N, C-alpha and C positions, 0 to 999 in steps of 0.2 A: 269424232263423229259417233253418235249414239244410235243404236238400233233398238226398236221396240217391237214386241210381238203383241199383236192384237188378240183379244179374247176369241174372236172368230177366226179360226184357222183357214186361210185361203190356200195355203201351200201344204203339201204333205209333210215337209220338214218341220213346219210350225205345229202341226197336229201332234207329232211325236213328242215334242217338248212339253205339251200341255198335259199329257197323260201321266198318271202316277208311275214312278219308277220302282215302287216297292212291290215285292211279290206278296201274294196272299199269305196269311199266317198259317203255320203248320197246325194240324189238328193235335189236340192234347193227347199225350201218351197215357194209357192206363196200364199200370204195372201191378200185378198181383204177386208174382214170384220173381226172384232175382234173375231167373233165366228168361223172362219175357223180353221180347224184342232182341234176343240174342245178346243181351247185356250192352246194347249200343245206346246207352243213355247215361245221364249224369244225375246224381241225387244231390239235392241241396238240403242239408240237415240244419234245422233251426231249433234252438232251445228257448224256453220261456224267458231266460235272462237276456236274450238278444244275441247270443253268440251264434254265428253261422259258420258252416263248413261245407265244402263240396266233397263228394266221395264217388268213386267208381264202384259199380256193382261187383266187379271182380275182387275188390278189396274186402267187401262184406261177405262175399261168397267163400273166400278163403277161411273165414271164421265159422260161417253157418251152413255153407253148401249152397249150390245154385238152385236147389229145389225148395229152399226155405221161403216162407211167405214174407213179403216185405213188411207187413204190419207186425209180425212177430220179431223180426230183426230190429225194427225201430223201437219196440218196447224194451229191448235189451241194451240199447245204446245209452251211454252216460256222457254228459257234457264235460268237456275237459277244463272248463273254467269254474263252474259252480258245483259240479259233481252230481247234479240231479238227473233223474231218468225221465225227463219230460220233453222229449224231442219230437219234432214233426218232420216229415219228409215231403219234398216236392220233386217232381220228375220233369226233366226237359231233355229234348233230343241232343245227342252228342254232336258237337261241331268238330271240324277238322283239328282245331287247336286244342281241344280237350283230350283227345286220345292219341 
């Protein structure tokens, strides 16, 4: 026996299934210093050669300090594959599995 749900919801249980179950996207994080947002974010570092790596701000702060500007720290980074200093960084909120 097959049940179908019509596009017009006549029952409250049908209306719930028609709504989107995804939550709204989080706002983008703006990070100027490594200490912004209390370090609760993850950096994705990408080189021009295509090599990518994720890093915790705590790792970079151990080298440069939490008061360091993110742009200055990124300028100092070197790719572990090609050896160039042409990295870019993107920031995303930290998930439970990240930390």
